[in-house]
N, C-alpha and C positions, 0 to 999 in steps of 0.2 A: 692552226693559225700561226703565222710567222711573227717572230719578235721584230722590233725595229731593225736590229742588226741583221736578222735573217732576211729582211726585205732588201737590204743593201746587197747581201751575198747573192740573192736570187737575181737581182738586176745585173750584177757583175757577171754571173754565170751566163745569162742570156747574151749579154754584150760579147763576151769572149767566144761563145759558140757562133754567133752571127759573124764575128771577125775571122773565125777559123784559126784562132790561136790555141796552142796547147796549154792546158792548165791542169794542175794537180792540187787537191785540197786534202791535206793529211788529217787523219782523225787523231786528235790529241787525247792521250789516255793518262797523262800525268807521269808516264815513265819515259826515260830517254831524253833526247835533246828537245829543247823548246822549239816551237815553230810558229808560223803565222798562217793566216787563212788560205792564201793562194800563192802558188809558185807557178809562174807563167813563162812560157817561151814564145816570143813574138819576133819574127824576122831576125833571129839571131840574138835578141836581147833577153837577158834573164831578169825577171821582175818579181819581187816579193811584195805581197800586198796584205796588209792587215786591215780588215773592215771594222768600222765602229759606227755606232748610231749617235747622232747628236754631237755633243761636245766631248764624248769619251775619248780617252787617249790610250795608247798602248801600255800594257803592263811592262815592268822592267825587263822581264825575260823576252817579251815580244820586241821591245825596243832594241835589245841586244842583237837579236836575229836580224832586224832591219839594218842596224849599224854594220854587222858582219857582211851582209850582202853588199852594202855600199862600199865597204873597204876592199872588196874583191872585184869591184868594177861593175857590179850589177846595179839595177835601179831598185829602190825600195820606197814604198808609199804606205801611209796610213790614210785611209779615205773614209768619208762618211756619205759619199754618193758616187754613182757611176760616172758622173761628169768629170771627176778628178782623174779617174783612170783614162777616160776618153781623151782628155787633154794630154796626158802622157803619151798615149798611142799616136795622137796627131803630131806631137813633137818628134817621135821616132820616124814617122812617115815623112815629115817635112825634111828631116836630116838625110834620109835615104834619097830623096829627090834631088838634093843639092850635090850628093856624092857622085 
């Protein structure tokens, strides 16, 4: 049985597979650098995504990773549904069409 956050992750994985995007989900062991749930490469964009259920927010270490990705020119998101990621991908696709 999936947790509420697990359901969000499952929806995101299905969406990314259908999209043909590359993604990686590191297994956090408590050792080494902090990370977030998904690292995605889509049409040349690097996207870091932390998934949460409901009103949950990223932990400080997760927030730091998202901020670091932003500061290096990538996109970072904390989402509680797949629609938030879909809007980001639509934004990327719309920008590519204008270029």
